C-alpha positions in Angstrom: 64.8 123.2 92.0 64.9 125.4 95.0 68.5 127.2 95.3 70.3 125.0 98.6 70.0 126.4 102.2 73.5 127.2 104.0 73.3 124.1 106.0 72.0 122.1 103.4 75.0 123.1 101.0 77.2 122.3 104.4 75.2 118.9 104.3 76.1 118.5 100.7 79.7 119.0 101.4 80.0 116.6 103.9 78.8 113.6 101.6 80.7 114.7 98.7 84.2 115.0 101.0 83.3 110.8 101.4 82.9 110.3 98.0 79.5 109.7 97.5 77.8 110.1 94.6 74.5 111.3 94.4 71.8 113.5 92.6 69.4 115.4 94.2 64.9 116.0 94.0 62.8 118.2 95.5 59.2 116.8 96.6 56.6 119.5 96.1 52.9 119.5 97.8 51.4 118.5 95.0 53.9 115.6 94.9 53.4 114.3 98.0 49.7 114.5 98.1 49.8 112.4 94.3 52.2 109.9 95.3 54.4 111.1 92.3 57.5 113.6 91.1 58.8 114.0 88.0 62.3 112.3 87.3 63.7 115.7 85.9 67.1 115.6 83.7 70.0 115.4 86.5 68.3 112.1 87.9 67.9 110.6 84.7 71.0 110.9 84.5 72.1 110.3 87.5 70.5 106.9 87.0 71.5 106.2 83.6 74.9 106.6 84.7 75.0 104.3 87.4 73.7 101.4 85.5 70.0 101.6 87.6 67.9 102.7 84.5 67.1 104.6 81.4 64.1 106.2 80.9 64.5 106.9 76.9 64.4 103.1 76.1 61.6 103.0 78.5 57.9 102.2 77.0 55.0 104.3 78.4 52.4 102.8 80.8 52.3 100.8 83.3 53.3 97.4 82.3 56.8 99.0 81.5 57.6 100.4 85.0 60.7 99.3 86.7 60.7 99.1 90.5 64.4 98.7 92.4 64.4 98.1 96.3 64.9 101.7 98.5 66.1 102.8 101.7 65.0 106.0 103.5 67.0 106.8 106.4 66.8 108.1 109.7 68.9 109.4 112.5 70.0 105.7 113.6 67.0 103.9 111.5 66.6 102.9 108.3 63.2 102.1 106.3 63.3 99.4 103.4 60.9 100.5 100.6 60.6 100.4 97.1 61.1 103.2 94.3 58.9 102.8 91.1 60.7 104.1 87.9 57.5 104.6 84.8 56.5 107.2 82.1 52.7 107.4 82.0 50.6 106.9 79.2 49.1 110.6 79.2 51.2 113.6 77.2 54.7 113.0 76.5 55.0 109.8 78.7 57.0 112.4 81.0 59.5 110.7 83.5 58.3 109.7 87.2 59.4 108.5 90.3 58.2 107.4 93.4 59.0 106.0 96.8 57.1 104.0 98.8 57.0 105.7 102.2 58.1 109.0 101.0 55.2 111.0 102.8 55.9 109.9 106.1 60.1 110.6 106.1 59.8 114.0 103.6 57.6 117.3 104.1 57.3 119.7 100.9 60.2 121.2 98.7 62.7 119.2 101.3 65.9 118.6 99.3 66.6 114.6 99.1 69.8 113.0 98.1 69.5 110.0 96.2 72.6 107.6 96.2 72.9 104.4 94.0 74.5 101.9 95.7 74.6 97.9 96.3 71.9 97.7 93.9 69.6 99.6 95.7 68.4 103.6 96.5 69.4 105.0 99.1 67.5 108.6 100.1 68.8 110.8 102.7 66.8 113.6 103.3 69.1 116.6 103.3 66.6 119.1 105.0 66.4 117.2 107.9 68.7 114.8 109.2 71.9 116.0 110.7 74.1 114.4 107.9 78.0 115.5 109.2 77.0 114.7 113.0 76.2 110.8 111.8 79.1 110.7 109.4 81.2 112.1 111.9 79.5 110.1 115.1 81.9 107.3 117.7 78.6 105.8 117.5 77.9 103.6 114.4 74.8 104.2 112.3 73.2 103.5 109.4 74.7 106.7 107.4 78.0 106.5 108.5 77.9 102.3 107.6 76.9 103.3 104.2 79.8 105.9 104.1 82.5 104.0 105.1 81.3 101.0 102.5 81.4 103.6 99.3 84.2 105.6 100.8 87.2 102.7 100.3 89.4 103.7 98.2 93.2 102.4 96.9 95.7 105.3 96.6 99.2 103.5 96.0 100.0 105.2 92.8 99.1 109.3 94.3 101.8 108.3 96.7 104.3 107.2 94.1 103.4 110.5 93.0 103.3 112.4 95.8 107.0 111.4 96.8 108.0 112.7 92.9 106.8 116.0 93.4 108.5 116.5 96.9 111.7 115.8 95.3 111.1 118.0 92.6 109.9 120.7 95.4 113.2 120.8 97.1 114.4 123.5 94.9 112.9 125.8 92.6 112.8 125.1 89.1 113.3 127.3 85.9 110.3 127.8 83.6 110.9 125.8 80.4 109.1 128.6 77.9 107.8 132.6 79.0 103.9 131.4 78.4 101.0 131.0 80.9 101.0 127.2 80.4 104.6 127.1 81.4 103.9 125.9 85.3 102.6 122.9 83.9 104.9 122.3 80.9 107.8 123.3 83.3 106.1 119.9 86.1 105.2 117.8 83.4 109.1 118.1 82.1 110.7 117.3 85.9 108.2 114.3 85.8 109.2 112.7 82.9 106.1 113.2 81.0 105.6 114.2 77.3 104.2 117.4 76.3 101.1 116.4 74.1 97.8 116.9 73.3 96.0 113.7 74.5 92.6 114.1 76.7 93.6 111.3 78.8 95.4 111.8 82.0 98.8 112.7 82.8 100.3 110.0 85.2 99.4 106.4 85.2 95.1 107.8 85.6 96.3 110.9 87.7 95.5 114.1 85.9 98.0 116.8 86.8 96.7 120.9 87.1 99.2 123.3 87.9 98.9 126.9 88.7 100.5 130.0 90.3 98.6 130.0 93.6 96.9 133.5 93.2 94.0 133.8 95.4 90.5 133.7 93.3 91.8 132.1 90.1 89.3 130.0 88.9 90.9 126.3 87.8 90.6 125.0 84.4 88.4 121.5 84.4 88.9 120.7 80.7 88.3 121.5 77.4 85.5 120.7 75.2 84.1 122.2 71.8 80.5 122.6 71.4 78.6 119.9 69.2 79.0 121.6 66.0 76.6 119.2 64.7 73.9 120.5 66.5 74.8 124.3 66.7 73.7 127.3 64.9 77.1 128.5 64.0 79.6 125.9 63.0 82.6 126.8 63.9 84.7 129.0 66.6 85.2 131.3 63.8 81.4 132.3 63.3 81.6 132.7 67.0 84.5 135.3 66.5 82.9 136.9 63.6 79.9 137.7 65.3 80.8 138.8 68.7 85.0 139.3 68.2 86.8 143.1 69.2 89.5 144.4 68.0 92.8 144.7 70.6 95.8 146.0 69.2 96.2 144.1 66.1 94.2 141.1 67.4 90.6 140.4 66.3 89.7 138.0 69.6 86.9 137.1 72.0 88.8 136.6 75.0 85.8 136.2 77.7 83.9 134.5 80.1 80.0 132.9 80.3 78.0 132.2 82.9 74.7 131.2 83.8 73.7 134.0 86.2 75.1 136.9 84.1 75.2 138.4 80.6 78.9 139.0 80.4 79.6 142.7 77.6 79.6 141.1 74.4 76.0 139.5 75.7 76.6 135.7 76.2 75.2 133.7 78.6 75.1 130.2 79.1 71.9 127.7 80.0 71.5 124.0 81.1 68.5 122.5 79.4 68.1 119.5 82.0 64.5 118.6 79.5 67.0 117.8 76.6 70.1 117.4 78.5 72.0 120.0 76.4 74.2 123.5 77.8 73.1 126.2 75.5 75.5 129.2 75.0 73.1 132.1 73.7 73.4 135.9 73.0 70.8 138.5 73.9 70.8 139.3 70.0 67.0 138.4 69.1 68.7 137.8 65.5 71.0 134.9 67.4 69.4 133.2 70.6 71.1 129.8 71.3 73.9 129.7 68.6 76.0 126.6 70.5 75.7 123.4 71.8 77.0 120.8 74.3 75.4 117.3 75.0 75.9 117.6 78.8 76.4 113.6 79.0 79.5 114.4 76.8 80.3 117.1 79.3 79.9 114.0 81.6 82.1 111.6 80.1 85.2 114.7 79.5 84.8 115.4 83.3 85.4 111.6 84.2 88.0 111.1 81.5 90.2 113.7 82.9 89.0 113.9 86.8 88.7 111.0 88.1 92.0 111.5 89.9 93.7 114.6 89.9 96.5 116.9 91.3 96.0 120.2 91.6 99.5 121.5 91.9 100.5 124.8 93.7 103.4 127.0 92.7 104.6 130.0 94.1 106.6 131.8 91.3 109.7 133.6 91.7 111.8 136.2 89.7 115.4 136.0 89.1 118.0 137.8 86.8 114.7 138.6 84.1 113.9 134.4 84.7 110.7 132.9 86.2 111.0 130.1 88.5 108.5 127.8 90.3 108.6 126.4 93.8 105.7 123.9 93.7 104.2 123.8 97.1 101.0 122.2 98.3 99.1 119.4 96.2 94.8 119.8 96.9 94.2 115.6 95.7 90.7 115.3 94.5 89.4 112.0 93.6 85.4 110.2 91.6 84.1 113.4 90.7 79.9 113.9 91.7 79.0 114.1 87.7 75.3 114.6 88.4 76.6 118.1 90.6 78.2 119.1 87.3 74.8 120.2 85.8 73.7 122.3 89.2 77.1 124.2 89.6 76.7 125.2 85.7 73.3 126.7 86.3 74.2 128.3 89.9 77.6 129.7 87.8 80.0 128.2 89.8 81.3 126.1 87.1 82.1 128.8 84.0 83.2 128.9 80.0 85.9 131.1 78.5 86.7 131.4 75.4 89.9 132.5 73.9 89.6 132.8 70.2 92.0 134.6 67.9 92.9 135.7 64.6 96.2 136.0 64.0 98.4 138.1 61.1 97.9 135.0 58.7 94.0 135.2 59.2 93.7 131.8 60.8 91.2 131.3 63.6 93.0 130.1 66.9 90.8 128.7 69.7 92.1 127.2 73.1 89.3 126.9 74.4 86.2 126.5 75.5 87.7 126.3 78.7 85.1 124.9 81.6 86.9 126.4 85.2 85.6 126.3 88.3 85.7 128.7 91.2 88.7 128.0 93.3 87.0 127.1 96.7 84.4 125.1 95.3 86.6 122.0 94.2 84.9 120.4 97.2 81.2 120.7 96.0 82.7 118.4 92.8 85.2 116.4 94.1 85.8 113.9 97.1 87.4 113.4 98.8 89.6 117.1 98.9 93.4 116.7 101.0 95.6 118.7 101.1 99.9 117.7 101.1 102.6 120.1 101.7 105.3 119.6 99.2 108.2 121.6 101.3 107.4 119.2 105.0 
C-alpha cells in the first residue's frame, strides 16, 4: 500500500480517536477494471480477528465464495453493497476481496477504510470523504451515526483509578529504588498493586504505564520474545554473541531496531504480511533473517496489555540526593486498533529495543525485546486519547 498523505492520516486519526477499529486497502487501476482486489495480510488478519472471515480455512473455487453485506459511505448517503471473499482456483488461490459498486465509488489508488461492525463491512473512502467534518457535524449523517454507535464506552473503573491517582499526586512520592523502572514500581506500590511479572493489566483490567516526563521519549507497549521454534537463532544468548559489544566490564546489546533504517549493528525489521510474521534480519549475508515473531501473537499481546491504559507522566525532583516523583498527568487510551499495529511497524513508528547483557556470572539476561511507540503517535494506535490533569 502506498504511503498515506497528511490529509488521509488526519482522517485516520479522526476515526481512531473515536474507537473505530479498521483496516486499510488500496484498489489499483487494474483491480478496478477487473473487479478484483488482493486481500492483503492486514485485511485478512482484521477480518479474522473480528470473526467475519478466515481465508486460511477457505477452499479454492467459486463454490466456496463467501458473501457478506457491505455499506459504501458518501457525505450524506449510503449505498448497499455486497462483499465477495474468495480464493480462485488459479495458482495458489491468493485471497481476493471485492465490493459491488466499488468502481463508481473509488478511483485507482484511493485509500479505503474497512470497518467490521454489526454484521456488515462498512467502506469509507479516506481519500475523498471529509471524515472529521462529518463526525463533528451538528447535522446527523450516516458516518456520524456509525461512529456514535461504535463509540459507546463505560468509565466506572477508570474514574475510580483516576481519583486514586489524584490523591497520590497531592504530594511528591519518594522513589522506592534507584532504577529506571522505579517510576512505575513506586506508583504501583502507592496504589497497593503487587509488583510481579504478570502479563495481565495492572488495575481491574486497566494497564498502568508510568514514565519520567521528558519530551521525545518513546513509550513501551509490551515485551515479547521471538518464536524461537521458527527462528534461526534459538536464544537471546545467540543474538548477543552475534551482535553484542564490549562496554566497560559488560558485554551487551542495547539497541533500537526499526523497519525503515539499519542500525549500527546492521539490524533491521521487516513485516511480511504474506506469512503474517515480523522478522529481524542482519545485513550480514551469512546471517540474514535470524528471529521471527508471529504478527498474530503480537496482536494478542497488544490486546492483552492495552485494552485500556493509563499512561502516567511524572516530573522528577531531587532532594538531599533522593529522587521523588510528582505524578501530574494521565493520557487515557482504549481499544487499540490492532490492524494499525502492522502498518506502524512497517513505517518505523513502532520499533523494537534489545536489552541483552551477559553478567559477571556469565549468565545472559534479556529485559526485552521491548516494542515501543513514538510518543506523538499514540493516537494512531489507541482510541480515544483523553488527558487528565492530576494536579487540578
